[in-house]
Structures are given as structure tokens and as C-alpha cells.
N, C-alpha and C positions, 0 to 999 in steps of 0.2 A: 256750661260751668265751668268744666275745667279748663276749658279754652281760655276763660277770664281770669280766672285761677291760676294758670302757669303761666300766663303774659303778666303777672304781677310780680312773676318772678327776675327774670335776667340773669344777670352772673354778679350778682352781688354778694360772689362766695366767697369769703374768706379767711386767711389765719388759722392757724393751729397752735393750740397752748403748748406744744411740745414737738419732738420728732415725731414721726407718724411712719413708719416703713421707709428710712432711710433717706426722711429729709431731715434739711439742717435744725436746728434749734430756731426757732422764730419765724419759718419758712411760709407763704401764704401760696405755696404749690400743694397744686391735688387736683382730686377730682369730686365733685360732690353731685348729689340727686337730691332734690325738695322731697320730702315728705308730707309736709301739711304746709295748707296757709293759712292765716288769719285775716279775712277783710273785716277794716271800721268803717266810719259811715252808717249812712240809712237804713241798710242791713246786714249790720253784723254777724260774722259766723267763721266759721272755724270749717274747710275742707282738708278730709284726708285726701291722698295722692293713693293710690291703691297700688300693690303689684302687676303686670311690670311696668316700673316707673320708665315715663319717655320722654323723659327727660336728662340732661345729661352737661354738666360744665367742668371746664377743667382750665385749669391756671398753671400758668409758669410762673415764671420771675416778675414779668411787667404786661404779659399781654394772656387772653382769656378766650376761650369758644364754649359757643354754648348752643345746643339744640333742643329742641323741645317739640311734641307731637302733643299739640292740642285737643285732637278730635276723639269723641265720646265714645270710640267705636272705630274698628277698623274701616282704615283709610282706601276705597277702591282703586284695583288698578287699573290703567287707561291700556286702552285695546289699541287705539293711534293719536297719540297726542296734535296729529296735526289735525285731525277730523274731530277734536272734541269739541262739545259746547262750551260754554261758559260757565254756566253749574256742574257741569263735569269736572273744570278746571278747580274751580273754586273750591267742590268737594273734595280734589287729588291734595292741591297747592295752600289752600287758604289755612290750615290747621296747622301748619309748618313751620316752625320758627327758626331759622339759625343766625345767627351770630357770632362775629368776633371782631375785637379791637383791644385796647392798652387799657390799664386801668392805675392807680396810684391809690398810695392809703396816706392820711393824714390823722397825726395824733395817735391814740391807741385804737380810735373805732369805726374810722368813716372812712367810707372809699366814691372814688368817684371813676366810673366807668366811661368809656369814651368809642363808640364802636367806630371801625373803620369799613368794615363789609358787613351787608347784610341783607338778608333776602325783602325787608322792607325798605328802600330807599331812604324814607323819611328818615327811619332810627341812624342813618350815617348821616343826615345831612350832617353841614360844616356847621360849628359849636354844640351840634348833639350832645348831653351829657348825664347820667342820673346820678345821683349820691343816697349811699345809704349809710345806716349806722350797722353797726354789726357785735353781735356777743357770740362768743365759743367758748364751750363747754366739754371737753374733753374732743371725741368726732363729730359732737355735735352743733353746730352753727347754726343762728337766729341773726334773718339781715332783715329791717324797715327801711322801705322808701322812705327820704326826705324831701327830695328836691329835682328837677331837672330843668333844662333850658328854660323852661317857659316858670318856673319860679316853684313856691314850694307845694308839694303834694297834697292833695285837701284831705283826704282819707288813704291814708297809708295803709298798705299790708307788711303784713312779717309773715315770711318764709320761714321752715323751719327744714334744714336739710341735715342729712348725714355725708359724712367722708367715705367715700368707694374706694380709696385706692391714695 
């Protein structure tokens, strides 16, 4: 379940209403963590992400980087990756997400992310993107999936994030 929820997050983590810890007014730079995700569709639900939160997104002026661990428990350590079975490799690497790229903001509340490098090659395919809307209140940010290169997101999720730096 947590794997599905965190997969809906991504790096739509943007904006601030004002300066935070040395930021320029209006800056979108910072570090965010997802704390909750509301899923819509046939099985709507709200999922809280417990401490320690195994996700982190960093935004600079035009670039982002995100890492997430979607495992529902500790991932096993591989004794020897060269001899690991496919199931062992999936257990270790499958739940891990790594991605970085560029982003742009349009209007007051729309962000478009364009991955340049990712653990999953499909995410960084030519023309791949995701667009989200966002709302900020203090150090809390809500982002809602809108569309990607395939069209509108049928059952958009909304992630609640907090600024950690």
C-alpha cells in the first residue's frame, strides 16, 4: 500500500509563501517530505506516512531530485549481488525510487516536472512529464496530479508535504 501511495508522489513539491531559513521571497527552493496522501477513485482512502518518513525531495531554482523507499518494512541486504536471485533483487531494488530532472511553474499553481535521470527508464523517456496543481499554506504543501504525457490522470491523488528545510 505504501508503495502505491508514495509512487503517486513524485516531485511536485513546490513553492513557499515567503522566505524560510534564508530563502528569497517567492522562492520555490527547499526540501520536502510527504506525510499523507489522499487517493481518489473506486477505493478512495487517506494514507498517513509514519515516521521515519523514507522520502525526500530537494528543489533548487530549476532542478529537483527525489528519493523514496516504498518498502513496507526493512529492505534486505544482499550478501552478494552477483549471485542474487531475481526475487532477491526485486526485494532490495524494487521498492526504491530515484529520480532527478527539471521543472517549470506556470501561473500561480501549476508545476510540470520533466525527469532527466531515473531508476525506471520509462520515467525518463523522451517527452515524459507530469503536471500537478499545488497549494501552499505556511510550511505545508498540497500537490494534486493532473496529467502526464498520456493525458489526464483518471483518479488524481493529493499529497500533503511538509518543509523540512
